[in-house]
N, C-alpha and C positions, 0 to 999 in steps of 0.2 A: 434169300430178300433182305436189305436193310433197314435199318429204321433211319429212317430220315430225321434229322437233327435241327432243330430251328439253333442259328449262332447266336447267345447273348446277349439280349437289348444292354447290358448294361456300357459293355467295350466300348463301344460305340457314344455311349457317350462319353464316357472317360476320355477318350480323345477332343472331345470341344466344346471340355469345360478343363482343357488343362492350364493351369498358371492363372487362375481365377482368384483364389486368394493374395498371390502374390499384387495383381491389378488391387482388387478389394482395396486389403492393406497403401496399395500407395495412393487410394482416393482416399482412405480415411488418414492418414496419416497429417500428412498436412493442414487437414482439417483441427485432427487431435492435438497439434505441438498451439495452433495458436487461440485452442482452448486454452492451455496450462496456463499459457505465455500470459495468457488474459488472465487468469485467476493469480497469479504471483504477480500479478503488474499491483489485482485489486489488496493485497495481502502486502501491499510493500506501502500503498497508499493509506490504510489504517492504521500500521505500521510506523508509519511518524503523526498520523493523527493522533493518537496513544500516549506518545512520548513531544509530543507540542503540547497535549492534557497534562502531561506532570511537567514538563517545563514554565509554565503556566502555576500549576500548584507554587512549585521551587522558587517561580520568581514573588508569587504574593508571602510569600511566609514568610520570603530573604526581608521586602520591602516592606514587615510585621514587624517583623521589631527590630528592624535598623530602621531610620533614615536615609542613608546611602542607599538611593537610588540606581548608580553606577555599581554597587554591589549586587543590588533585586537583577543588574539586568547580566550581571559577569553568571550566579544564578542559576536564570535562564538558557543562558548560552552556555552553559556547562551541562546540563541534564536534558538527560537522554538522551546524547551522539548526537546532533540534529546539527543540518553545516551552518552553523553564527554566522556566513553572508549574507545570508536568505531569510535569518531569523530578525524581527522585528518587535522589538516588547514599547509599552506605553503603558503608567497610571495614568491613576484616575484619584483622585481622591488626596487620605494622607493629609488630614484635618488638626492631629494631635493625638492625644492614644483616647484609648473607645471608636475614635471615628473607620472608619470603611475605608480601607485600601482597594480597586479594582485592580488587574491588573489588564494583556489582551493580548496574548503575541502572535502572530501574522505570518505564518513559514510559507515559502514557495516550494510546493513539490514538482522535484526535476522526477516523468513521467521516462526514464530512462530503457528500462526494459524492453530485449533487440524485438522487432520486425510489428508491438503494440506503440512505446513508444511514442516512436514519428507520428504513429496516428492521433494518436493527441494532448494534447493543447495542459502545459504545465500547471496542476493544481493550485489555487489558493488557498488552503487551508488557515484555519483562527482557532485560538484557545481564549474562550475567558475563567477569570479565578478571584472569587473575593473572599479576604480573611479582614478584622474585625483589628488594628491598631492597639499591641499592649507598653510599646514604652514611646 
């Protein structure tokens, strides 16, 4: 007499779950891509803020050592690699040696990362710096 054997249970499960990992990847990949692009956009905004702070320091340093405010504005535009067309520099103070000069630099940061940029408005960033006038 032959012994009766049951079919393996695993075989039935494999047929029903075929391609499951492909479907899961197809569902998760767009979400992961949007999150990655959001991180890149935040990184570009943070980089712009750091470069803007550097530009404000360069502008106020130039204004503190020279009475030529146009040169100080050029120093701000040349520092940090920011687009000069979206950069605005204003100065306050500078009444002579020993006084303080204050520089405020405003910048419009364009959000241009694909998929994320069109969803966000352009950001207005600013940085301030104050230094004592030397000459």
